[in-house]
C-alpha positions in Angstrom: 0.0 0.0 -0.3 1.0 3.3 -0.5 -0.6 6.9 0.4 1.4 10.0 -0.2 0.1 13.2 2.2 1.6 15.7 -0.2 1.6 15.6 -3.8 3.7 17.4 -6.2 1.2 17.9 -8.9 2.3 19.4 -12.2 -1.0 20.8 -14.3 -0.7 20.0 -18.1 -3.0 19.7 -20.9 -4.2 16.3 -21.9 -2.2 14.8 -24.6 -3.4 15.0 -27.8 -5.6 11.5 -28.0 -5.8 9.7 -31.4 -8.7 9.2 -33.0 -10.5 7.6 -35.9 -11.6 11.0 -37.8 -11.3 14.9 -36.8 -14.1 17.3 -37.1 -13.6 21.0 -37.1 -16.2 23.6 -36.6 -14.4 26.9 -36.2 -17.4 28.3 -34.4 -19.9 28.6 -37.3 -22.3 26.4 -38.7 -20.9 22.8 -39.4 -20.9 22.1 -43.3 -22.6 18.5 -43.8 -21.0 18.1 -47.0 -18.0 16.8 -45.0 -20.0 13.8 -44.0 -20.9 13.2 -47.7 -18.8 10.7 -48.5 -19.3 8.2 -45.5 -23.4 8.2 -45.6 -22.7 5.0 -47.9 -19.5 3.9 -47.3 -19.4 0.9 -45.4 -15.5 2.1 -43.8 -18.0 4.5 -41.3 -19.1 1.2 -39.7 -15.4 1.1 -38.7 -15.3 4.1 -37.0 -15.0 3.9 -33.5 -13.6 7.1 -32.2 -14.2 11.1 -33.1 -12.0 14.5 -32.1 -14.6 17.2 -32.5 -13.2 20.6 -32.0 -15.4 23.4 -31.4 -19.0 21.9 -30.9 -20.9 22.6 -28.7 -24.0 21.0 -30.7 -23.2 18.1 -32.1 -25.0 17.2 -35.4 -27.5 14.4 -35.7 -25.9 13.8 -39.2 -23.2 12.0 -37.2 -25.3 9.4 -36.1 -24.2 7.4 -39.4 -21.3 6.4 -37.0 -22.9 4.2 -35.4 -20.1 2.2 -33.3 -18.2 5.1 -32.1 -17.4 4.1 -28.4 -14.8 7.2 -27.8 -15.5 11.0 -28.1 -12.7 13.9 -27.6 -14.2 17.0 -27.7 -12.2 20.2 -27.5 -14.2 23.6 -27.3 -13.4 27.3 -27.3 -16.7 28.9 -26.2 -17.5 26.7 -23.0 -20.7 26.1 -24.2 -23.4 23.6 -23.1 -22.7 20.5 -25.2 -25.8 19.1 -26.2 -26.5 15.3 -28.9 -24.1 13.0 -27.7 -26.9 10.9 -27.2 -26.4 10.2 -30.7 -23.9 7.5 -30.1 -25.7 4.4 -28.3 -22.3 3.0 -27.9 -20.1 5.8 -26.1 -18.1 4.7 -23.4 -15.1 6.9 -23.4 -15.8 10.6 -22.9 -12.5 12.8 -23.0 -12.9 16.9 -23.3 -10.8 19.5 -23.3 -12.3 23.2 -21.7 -16.1 21.8 -22.4 -19.3 22.2 -20.2 -21.4 19.1 -19.4 -25.2 20.2 -18.0 -27.1 16.8 -17.0 -30.7 16.6 -15.7 -32.6 13.4 -14.6 -33.3 12.9 -18.1 -29.8 12.6 -19.5 -29.0 9.3 -21.0 -26.4 9.3 -23.0 -24.2 9.4 -19.4 -25.6 6.0 -18.5 -23.0 3.5 -21.0 -19.6 6.0 -19.9 -16.8 4.0 -18.1 -14.1 6.8 -18.6 -13.7 10.7 -18.2 -10.7 12.6 -18.6 -11.5 16.1 -18.5 -9.1 19.5 -18.4 -10.7 22.6 -17.4 -14.4 21.4 -17.8 -17.3 21.5 -15.3 -19.9 19.2 -15.2 -23.4 20.8 -13.8 -26.4 19.2 -12.5 -25.3 15.3 -11.8 -27.3 14.6 -8.9 -26.2 11.2 -8.3 -23.3 9.0 -9.3 -26.3 6.2 -10.2 -26.6 8.0 -13.3 -23.4 6.7 -14.4 -23.0 3.2 -12.9 -20.4 1.6 -15.1 -17.8 4.3 -14.8 -14.7 3.0 -14.5 -11.7 5.8 -14.6 -12.0 9.7 -14.1 -9.3 11.8 -14.5 -9.5 15.5 -13.7 -7.2 18.5 -14.7 -8.6 22.2 -13.3 -12.3 20.8 -13.5 -15.0 19.7 -11.1 -18.9 19.4 -10.3 -20.7 21.9 -9.6 -21.9 19.6 -6.5 -20.3 16.5 -6.2 -22.6 13.6 -5.5 -23.1 12.4 -2.1 -23.3 8.8 -3.3 -19.2 8.0 -5.0 -19.6 5.1 -3.0 -22.0 3.5 -5.5 -19.6 3.5 -8.2 -19.0 -0.4 -7.4 -16.6 -0.5 -11.0 -14.4 2.2 -10.2 -10.7 1.9 -10.1 -9.3 5.0 -10.6 -10.5 8.7 -9.7 -8.4 11.4 -10.0 -8.8 15.1 -9.4 -5.8 17.6 -9.9 -6.3 21.4 -9.1 -9.8 20.6 -8.2 -12.1 23.5 -9.2 -15.5 24.6 -8.6 -17.9 22.7 -6.0 -16.2 22.3 -2.2 -15.8 19.2 -1.3 -15.3 17.4 2.5 -13.1 14.3 1.8 -14.4 13.0 5.4 -18.5 12.4 3.8 -16.8 9.8 1.6 -16.2 6.0 2.1 -14.2 3.9 0.2 -14.5 0.6 2.6 -17.3 -0.8 -0.2 -15.7 -0.1 -3.2 -14.2 -3.4 -4.3 -12.1 -2.5 -7.4 -11.2 0.9 -6.4 -6.9 1.2 -6.5 -5.9 4.8 -7.2 -7.7 7.9 -5.6 -5.9 11.3 -5.9 -7.4 14.5 -4.8 -5.3 17.8 -5.0 -5.8 20.9 -4.5 -3.6 24.4 -4.0 -7.4 26.4 -3.0 -9.2 25.8 0.2 -11.8 24.2 -1.5 -11.0 20.9 0.0 -11.0 19.4 3.3 -10.4 16.2 5.5 -9.7 12.9 4.3 -11.7 9.7 3.3 -12.9 6.8 5.3 -12.2 3.5 4.6 -8.5 4.2 2.4 -7.3 0.8 4.4 -7.2 -1.5 1.7 -6.8 1.4 -1.5 -3.4 0.5 -3.0 -2.9 4.1 -3.8 -4.1 7.4 -2.5 -2.6 11.2 -2.8 -4.0 13.4 -1.0 -2.8 17.1 -1.0 -5.5 20.3 -0.2 -4.3 23.6 2.5 -6.7 22.4 5.0 -4.8 19.1 6.4 -4.5 19.1 9.5 -2.0 17.8 11.6 -3.8 14.7 12.8 -5.2 14.0 9.1 -1.3 14.2 8.1 0.0 11.9 11.1 -3.3 9.3 10.2 -2.0 9.1 6.5 1.5 8.9 7.5 0.8 6.1 10.1 -0.3 3.4 7.1 
C-alpha cells in the first residue's frame, strides 16, 4: 500500500488523443458536405473514435458513425455540449475546456466508463448512479458544481484523480471507500481551500494521494501511519 500526504502535482494539458476521424467546426455552422463521402461508405462502420473541435451541438447526421465508442471534444466557448445521445455505444468521454449540463433525463451518460477532462465543468449531476459503469476518472482544473453524495455506489470505479480541483467545495470526510471493491487509485489535489478532510475506508486502497492546504496535523499523522 502506498499513501502519500503531499503531492507534487504538475498541471498539464491532456495529450493529444489519437482518433479515427477529426471534424472542426471553427465556431461556425457545420458544413454537412464533409459527411457526404461517409454516408454510403461501409468504412464508416469501422469508425470507433471521433475528435470534435469547437462543437457545442453535435450534428445528428453524425449518427452514421454507429459504432463510435470514444469522443474527444475540444471547445473554445464553454457552451453546454448537446447531442451526444446519437452515439449509443459511447463509453469514453474526453473533454478540453468544455461544459456539460446534466439532468435526471440525461441518458447518454449511463454507459460512460471513462472520463478525462481538462478545464471542464460538469453541472447538474445529482447522483453517480446516473453513471453506474464508471471505471476511470481523470480531472485537471475541472469538477462538478456539486459533488454527489453517493460516490461509494460506483462499484466499478478503479481510478479517480482530480488535480487542481475546481468549482465545488469538497469535504473528503464524507466519502467512504470501504465498500468500493474495485477502487485502487485515488487522488485529490488542490492549491485552493476548496477541499478539506481525508476520506474514510482508505486502508485497502492501493494508492491514495491527498494534497490540499486544509490538511490538519492529525490528518497528516493518520495518513503517515499507514
